[in-house]
GUVO-348996 format. One record per residue: x, y, z of N, C-alpha, C in turn; residue number from 1; residue in three letters. Coordinates in pm, whole numbers. Atoms other than C-alpha are relative to their C-alpha. Example, Ala and Ser with C-alpha at 12.3 -4.5 7.8 and 13.67 -1.06 7.14 Angstrom:
2
89  -119  0  1230  -450  780  90  120  0  1  ALA
-82  -119  -6  1367  -106  714  -77  109  73  2  SER
// end
This chain:
254
-116  76  49  138  -1334  3676  111  4  106  1  MET
-118  10  -82  430  -1452  3887  113  -59  -80  2  THR
-121  49  69  776  -1491  3735  99  -50  103  3  ILE
-104  58  -86  1016  -1725  3913  137  35  -60  4  SER
-130  -47  54  1378  -1609  3887  113  -24  98  5  TYR
-123  -3  -78  1735  -1626  4010  76  124  -38  6  GLN
-84  -117  28  1970  -1330  4037  145  -39  22  7  VAL
-143  28  -10  2343  -1363  3971  77  129  -33  8  LEU
-90  -109  34  2612  -1095  3985  -50  138  30  9  GLY
29  -142  -17  2612  -718  3987  37  73  -127  10  GLN
-30  -80  120  2617  -451  3718  -128  39  -70  11  GLY
120  -35  79  2382  -345  3441  -89  -124  -8  12  LYS
92  114  3  2068  -562  3434  -11  -67  -135  13  PRO
14  85  118  2040  -847  3185  -103  -108  32  14  LEU
101  102  -20  1728  -1066  3160  24  -111  -104  15  ILE
-25  114  88  1787  -1416  3015  -123  -91  1  16  ILE
124  77  14  1496  -1623  2881  28  -129  -81  17  ILE
-23  131  64  1512  -1997  2793  -108  -30  -103  18  HIS
91  40  106  1324  -2185  2522  -114  -90  46  19  GLY
118  83  -24  1015  -2405  2494  36  -127  73  20  LEU
-14  120  -83  983  -2688  2751  122  3  90  21  PHE
-118  -9  -84  1286  -2558  2942  -29  68  134  22  GLY
8  -81  -121  1357  -2379  3270  124  91  2  23  THR
-113  -94  -11  1598  -2109  3385  134  -73  9  24  SER
-126  73  -16  1859  -2377  3463  68  -30  -134  25  ASP
-57  34  130  1908  -2443  3088  108  101  -42  26  ASN
-96  -105  38  2099  -2114  3053  83  48  117  27  LEU
-69  -45  -121  2258  -2103  3395  151  13  -22  28  LYS
-142  -12  29  2609  -2164  3261  30  134  -67  29  GLN
-17  -129  69  2569  -1861  3033  -14  113  100  30  ILE
26  -104  -99  2427  -1654  3318  116  16  97  31  ALA
-116  -5  -92  2713  -1746  3553  118  67  -65  32  LYS
-116  -52  70  2970  -1657  3290  -12  151  -19  33  SER
22  -144  24  2814  -1311  3231  -21  77  129  34  LEU
33  -67  -125  2745  -1239  3598  118  76  60  35  SER
-113  -81  -53  3095  -1097  3652  -12  144  -44  36  ASP
16  -135  49  2986  -790  3459  -145  52  1  37  GLN
142  -37  8  2604  -794  3472  -76  -57  119  38  TYR
96  56  -95  2326  -835  3720  -101  -79  -83  39  LYS
77  87  88  2162  -1131  3553  -128  -46  70  40  VAL
129  54  -45  1793  -1206  3604  -30  -122  -89  41  PHE
19  125  71  1762  -1570  3500  -142  -48  34  42  LEU
142  24  -32  1387  -1631  3471  -49  -133  -56  43  ILE
83  104  60  1150  -1919  3420  -102  74  -85  44  ASP
97  -64  89  948  -1813  3116  -142  -28  48  45  ALA
139  29  -31  571  -1783  3163  -40  -138  -47  46  PRO
48  139  25  408  -2132  3172  113  -101  9  47  ALA
-113  93  -19  747  -2286  3256  54  12  143  48  HIS
-62  -1  -131  928  -2382  3575  -103  36  107  49  GLY
89  -41  -108  772  -2210  3875  -72  129  -33  50  ASP
78  -119  42  628  -1918  3676  -142  -42  -33  51  SER
136  31  30  256  -1899  3629  -32  23  -148  52  THR
37  -2  141  66  -1910  3299  -98  115  -26  53  THR
97  -105  34  -96  -1599  3146  -111  -56  -87  54  PRO
115  36  86  -436  -1623  2978  -44  123  -79  55  THR
-40  113  84  -445  -1625  2685  153  -11  -5  56  PRO
-146  23  9  -98  -1775  2636  44  31  -142  57  LEU
-50  -43  130  64  -1589  2345  139  59  20  58  THR
-128  -67  -8  404  -1442  2265  -17  139  63  59  ILE
26  -135  -51  254  -1101  2340  -25  1  152  60  ASN
30  0  -144  115  -1193  2684  121  -46  82  61  THR
-122  42  -67  439  -1370  2776  98  118  12  62  MET
-88  -118  0  636  -1058  2680  -49  102  103  63  ALA
56  -97  -96  401  -835  2881  20  -46  142  64  LYS
-27  53  -135  446  -1065  3182  145  30  43  65  ALA
-140  -29  -34  824  -1017  3165  20  149  19  66  VAL
-7  -145  -18  782  -640  3122  -52  36  140  67  ILE
55  -24  -134  566  -645  3437  101  -42  107  68  GLU
-107  45  -92  843  -843  3611  110  105  8  69  PHE
-99  -104  0  1094  -578  3506  -45  122  81  70  ALA
58  -108  -80  863  -313  3657  14  -30  148  71  ASP
-4  40  -142  848  -507  3983  142  5  55  72  GLU
-140  -2  -42  1229  -526  3993  61  142  -6  73  GLN
-49  -137  9  1257  -152  3933  101  23  -108  74  GLY
-96  -8  110  1446  -198  3606  -45  107  -101  75  LEU
36  -104  94  1428  129  3415  53  -32  -140  76  LYS
-56  44  127  1657  -10  3143  67  -135  25  77  GLN
-60  133  -11  1785  -360  3075  30  -53  -139  78  PHE
-25  72  124  1929  -582  2808  -66  -137  5  79  SER
70  129  10  1778  -912  2690  82  -101  -78  80  LEU
-58  111  72  1912  -1250  2585  -104  -113  5  81  LEU
98  108  6  1667  -1515  2466  33  -103  -102  82  GLY
-25  110  93  1703  -1856  2305  -132  -64  -41  83  HIS
116  71  55  1440  -2011  2077  -129  73  40  84  SER
120  -69  -44  1097  -1937  2227  35  120  87  85  LEU
-44  -113  -82  1280  -1718  2478  48  116  -87  86  GLY
-37  -106  94  1420  -1526  2181  -120  69  -59  87  GLY
124  -62  48  1070  -1472  2048  -58  93  104  88  LYS
50  -85  -110  964  -1339  2388  87  125  11  89  ILE
-91  -114  -11  1274  -1118  2405  -22  101  -112  90  ALA
25  -89  111  1208  -978  2058  -130  79  22  91  MET
127  -65  -23  848  -903  2151  11  110  108  92  GLU
-23  -101  -103  958  -720  2466  65  123  -59  93  ILE
-70  -115  62  1197  -503  2264  -92  76  -94  94  ALA
91  -66  93  930  -432  2004  -105  80  75  95  LEU
107  -65  -75  672  -339  2269  52  115  88  96  LEU
-51  -92  -103  900  -146  2508  137  56  -42  97  ASP
-123  -50  64  1159  18  2282  98  69  90  98  ASN
-90  -91  -71  1297  278  2517  73  -64  118  99  SER
-59  63  -119  1380  40  2804  104  -105  -31  100  ARG
-92  109  36  1573  -228  2616  126  60  -61  101  VAL
-128  -56  49  1939  -131  2576  54  -81  -116  102  GLU
-54  88  102  2059  -431  2378  -77  -131  -1  103  ARG
81  120  16  1888  -741  2242  86  -108  -67  104  LEU
-69  115  58  2051  -1081  2181  -104  -110  -22  105  VAL
96  106  39  1841  -1343  1996  77  -121  -48  106  VAL
-74  123  35  1972  -1699  1982  -86  -98  -79  107  ALA
51  101  90  1868  -1911  1686  -151  -6  -11  108  ASP
143  -6  29  1513  -1798  1619  -23  128  -79  109  ILE
36  -118  79  1350  -1546  1382  -141  46  37  110  ALA
131  -53  -37  1042  -1325  1424  -110  -42  -96  111  PRO
87  45  110  851  -1534  1169  -92  -110  47  112  VAL
88  112  -24  571  -1788  1155  76  -130  -24  113  GLN
-64  130  17  700  -2142  1209  -104  -109  -21  114  TYR
89  113  17  553  -2478  1123  -4  -79  132  115  SER
14  85  -119  454  -2750  1372  123  -91  12  116  HIS
-124  76  -15  804  -2868  1469  -1  -91  123  117  ARG
-8  69  -129  715  -3009  1810  -113  -99  22  118  HIS
115  91  -17  416  -3237  1741  44  -135  60  119  ASP
-44  128  -52  617  -3553  1808  40  11  147  120  ASN
-39  -24  -141  754  -3404  2133  -125  4  88  121  ILE
123  -12  -76  407  -3310  2255  -71  -135  12  122  ILE
61  132  -4  275  -3653  2161  75  -92  97  123  GLN
-79  81  -89  564  -3817  2345  -21  36  146  124  GLY
23  -43  -137  514  -3608  2658  -136  -46  51  125  LEU
136  42  -39  142  -3690  2662  -10  -150  18  126  ASN
6  144  -7  217  -4060  2626  49  -55  134  127  SER
-53  45  -129  384  -4074  2969  -109  16  106  128  ILE
100  -3  -109  141  -4165  3248  74  40  129  129  ASP
-77  -51  -116  277  -3949  3531  -43  -63  130  130  LEU
49  59  -126  62  -4120  3794  60  -138  24  131  ASP
-50  137  -15  199  -4469  3727  150  -13  -32  132  THR
-142  3  36  551  -4374  3615  87  -41  119  133  LEU
-85  50  -109  816  -4555  3818  130  75  11  134  GLU
-130  -67  -6  1139  -4377  3719  27  70  -132  135  ASN
-37  -77  120  1313  -4155  3464  33  -90  -119  136  ARG
-34  92  107  1442  -4452  3267  -124  -45  -77  137  GLN
126  40  64  1087  -4565  3202  -54  114  -85  138  GLN
46  -116  77  998  -4212  3089  82  16  -128  139  ALA
-85  -11  118  1297  -4208  2855  -34  -105  -103  140  ASP
36  111  92  1198  -4543  2705  -130  37  -75  141  GLU
127  -41  64  847  -4408  2636  25  112  -102  142  THR
-30  -111  92  981  -4084  2484  74  -46  -125  143  LEU
-82  48  112  1221  -4282  2263  -85  -53  -115  144  SER
91  45  107  919  -4412  2069  -41  116  -90  145  GLN
43  -117  74  855  -4056  1954  118  93  -38  146  PHE
-112  -92  17  1195  -3879  1978  129  -81  -8  147  ILE
-123  77  17  1513  -4033  1837  119  61  73  148  ASP
-120  -68  -50  1759  -3772  1963  11  -14  153  149  GLU
-24  20  -142  1903  -3870  2301  8  134  74  150  VAL
-18  -131  -61  1995  -3507  2374  -133  71  26  151  GLY
130  -65  -14  1640  -3382  2319  -79  -67  114  152  VAL
69  69  -108  1499  -3651  2548  61  39  135  153  ARG
-67  -41  -125  1757  -3561  2812  -40  140  43  154  GLY
43  -137  -28  1662  -3193  2784  -141  1  60  155  PHE
137  3  -48  1293  -3272  2833  -9  -61  139  156  LEU
8  70  -128  1355  -3507  3124  56  82  114  157  LEU
-46  -88  -105  1533  -3231  3312  -118  70  69  158  LYS
117  -62  -55  1185  -3089  3365  -99  -98  61  159  SER
83  103  -65  1044  -3415  3504  42  -7  146  160  LEU
-33  -1  -143  1022  -3401  3883  -110  -69  79  161  THR
98  62  -88  846  -3572  4170  -109  101  37  162  ARG
109  -85  -43  502  -3432  4250  15  28  149  163  ALA
-10  -37  -140  490  -3245  4579  -120  -51  78  164  GLU
108  48  -86  285  -3374  4869  -109  106  11  165  LYS
49  136  -20  -2  -3444  4907  -16  -80  -129  166  PRO
11  72  127  8  -3535  4537  101  -113  -5  167  ALA
-94  109  19  179  -3852  4426  42  -6  -147  168  THR
-46  14  137  365  -3954  4112  98  108  -39  169  GLY
-94  -94  59  550  -3712  3887  -74  116  -63  170  TRP
60  -114  71  490  -3378  3718  105  62  -89  171  ARG
-88  -79  86  636  -3165  3442  15  138  56  172  TRP
-23  -135  -49  792  -2833  3536  -31  102  -110  173  ARG
58  -98  96  601  -2664  3253  -147  -36  -13  174  PHE
144  18  13  233  -2621  3182  -31  -65  -134  175  ASP
13  72  125  202  -2891  2920  -135  24  -66  176  LEU
134  -18  57  -173  -2851  2876  -13  136  -69  177  GLN
10  -135  58  -149  -2474  2816  89  13  -123  178  ALA
-92  -11  114  153  -2505  2587  -54  -75  -120  179  LEU
58  76  110  -21  -2773  2382  -122  71  -60  180  GLN
123  -66  47  -354  -2588  2359  29  131  -74  181  GLN
-33  -131  59  -184  -2260  2266  122  -1  -91  182  ASN
-124  16  82  97  -2398  2050  -3  88  -125  183  TYR
9  -81  122  -30  -2220  1739  30  146  28  184  ASP
-35  -138  -38  4  -1888  1925  150  20  14  185  ASN
-142  -12  -32  365  -1963  2015  90  -8  -123  186  LEU
-81  10  122  482  -2029  1658  -34  112  -99  187  ILE
33  -113  86  330  -1712  1513  120  96  -9  188  LYS
-99  -103  13  548  -1428  1389  -19  108  106  189  GLY
9  -109  -97  629  -1136  1618  -78  117  -55  190  ASN
73  -123  41  442  -805  1614  79  77  -105  191  SER
-66  -75  106  514  -591  1311  25  144  45  192  GLU
-46  -126  -52  669  -310  1512  149  11  -29  193  LEU
-143  -19  28  1025  -175  1505  74  31  130  194  VAL
-91  -29  -110  1303  -186  1766  126  64  -58  195  PHE
-111  -77  59  1570  74  1695  130  -21  72  196  GLN
-122  23  -76  1825  -52  1949  89  -101  -63  197  GLY
-95  100  51  2136  -263  1885  -52  -141  23  198  PRO
55  136  -5  2032  -619  1807  100  -98  -61  199  THR
-89  103  51  2238  -934  1760  -75  -131  -11  200  LEU
49  135  19  2120  -1262  1612  118  -93  -1  201  PHE
-104  103  0  2340  -1561  1699  -64  -126  -57  202  ILE
61  108  75  2274  -1848  1461  92  -123  1  203  VAL
-76  125  12  2383  -2213  1467  20  -34  -146  204  GLY
-32  30  140  2559  -2299  1142  -68  -123  -52  205  GLY
67  123  42  2391  -2640  1135  -151  1  27  206  ASN
142  -11  -35  2047  -2516  1242  -81  49  -119  207  SER
90  -47  109  1748  -2453  1014  -108  93  56  208  ASN
100  -89  -60  1567  -2209  1245  6  143  -55  209  TYR
-15  -134  60  1708  -1889  1093  58  -18  -138  210  VAL
-37  28  139  1723  -1899  713  12  131  -77  211  LEU
-17  -122  79  1822  -1648  441  -134  68  -34  212  PRO
130  -61  38  1454  -1599  348  -65  74  120  213  GLU
54  -74  -117  1390  -1467  703  57  142  11  214  HIS
-69  -130  -13  1619  -1167  649  -92  121  -12  215  LYS
85  -119  11  1351  -921  525  -81  26  125  216  PRO
82  -22  -120  1132  -977  832  85  40  121  217  GLU
-91  -37  -110  1430  -952  1066  40  146  -14  218  ILE
-49  -138  23  1563  -628  913  -113  99  14  219  VAL
113  -92  -11  1216  -473  898  -30  36  147  220  ALA
30  -22  -142  1173  -511  1274  123  51  76  221  ARG
-123  -29  -73  1537  -473  1381  105  59  -96  222  PHE
-89  -59  101  1714  -227  1147  146  8  43  223  PRO
-139  -6  -48  2026  -211  1367  48  -138  41  224  LYS
-30  140  -29  2084  -584  1348  137  -39  -54  225  VAL
-119  69  47  2408  -778  1320  -18  -149  26  226  SER
17  145  -8  2448  -1154  1285  136  -66  21  227  VAL
-117  83  -20  2704  -1399  1414  -43  -147  -17  228  LYS
31  142  21  2707  -1762  1297  106  -81  72  229  VAL
-91  94  -65  2860  -2031  1518  2  -127  -83  230  ILE
-13  117  88  2986  -2299  1283  0  -129  84  231  GLN
5  132  -63  2931  -2667  1366  -85  -3  126  232  ASN
94  -1  -112  2655  -2577  1610  -140  -7  -55  233  ALA
140  9  38  2287  -2662  1589  -86  97  77  234  GLY
92  -91  -68  1982  -2513  1757  39  22  146  235  HIS
-39  -13  -141  2128  -2577  2104  142  59  9  236  TRP
-135  -58  16  2428  -2355  2020  59  46  131  237  LEU
-52  -51  -126  2461  -2215  2371  59  -114  85  238  HIS
-52  116  -70  2523  -2567  2504  111  -68  -79  239  ALA
-97  70  86  2715  -2710  2208  131  76  -12  240  GLU
-118  -85  17  2956  -2415  2173  -3  115  101  241  LYS
22  -96  -106  2930  -2243  2508  107  110  3  242  ALA
-109  -100  -7  3270  -2069  2500  -17  104  -109  243  THR
18  -92  111  3208  -1915  2158  -126  85  23  244  ALA
127  -71  -25  2850  -1822  2253  20  109  103  245  PHE
-23  -97  -109  2959  -1648  2574  86  116  -49  246  ILE
-85  -109  51  3233  -1452  2398  -77  94  -89  247  LYS
80  -83  91  2995  -1330  2128  -94  89  80  248  ILE
90  -78  -85  2743  -1223  2393  74  112  74  249  CYS
-77  -98  -80  3007  -1050  2606  47  117  -88  250  ARG
-49  -103  89  3153  -861  2311  -113  96  -41  251  ASP
113  -83  46  2813  -738  2194  -59  81  115  252  PHE
62  -70  -114  2671  -648  2534  88  111  54  253  LEU
-94  -105  -51  2984  -447  2621  -2  120  -87  254  ALA
// end
């Protein structure tokens, strides 16, 4: 496994992990804001960006790949911040490697089994012929047949890039085939272990990813948990309410 990453700032180490179909750039604003006090490792999650894909692709193997990355960086202890799928990976790391994780921040995801929320996205991504695609506008028009939300299409298109020579056409900066084939693994609940360290869940007030019925599973795994709700924010709370999100993270991590 190879993890692609950027390093910002100096201080105690903090690993930040983005969500499904994203790259490290999605959380770069957050990383930059926290880099005045922390040495931030902003990574491409396994099977995303320039990171390679573990086999099999599961939450557990993705977590173990990041733990291996921490070993390679010589990080004896570190804190974690993960959004969505990145939050699931961060939770799994904390559950597997209790003693090394100082503090855990989970943004708008729970350690529970989810339903198939991304079928239309996967169908839309597969409908784009990357070999004959002429430009991003054409890709957006194709995606619009499957995805109404302009913001979601814009997020996905950030990972559309020109294929490198000698290849022609375009490519996705995530392993679409592996993510599609292993999607059921990625929506499973986290391991039924316990992390005894300080844990913060940040929830979007308008999001339906973290619900009251998830509380028992959260508390069972993370007994030292606290929750902050950002009102008028959805699942993309770190982008929609960046100032509030950064302050909450800074206060907790300190």
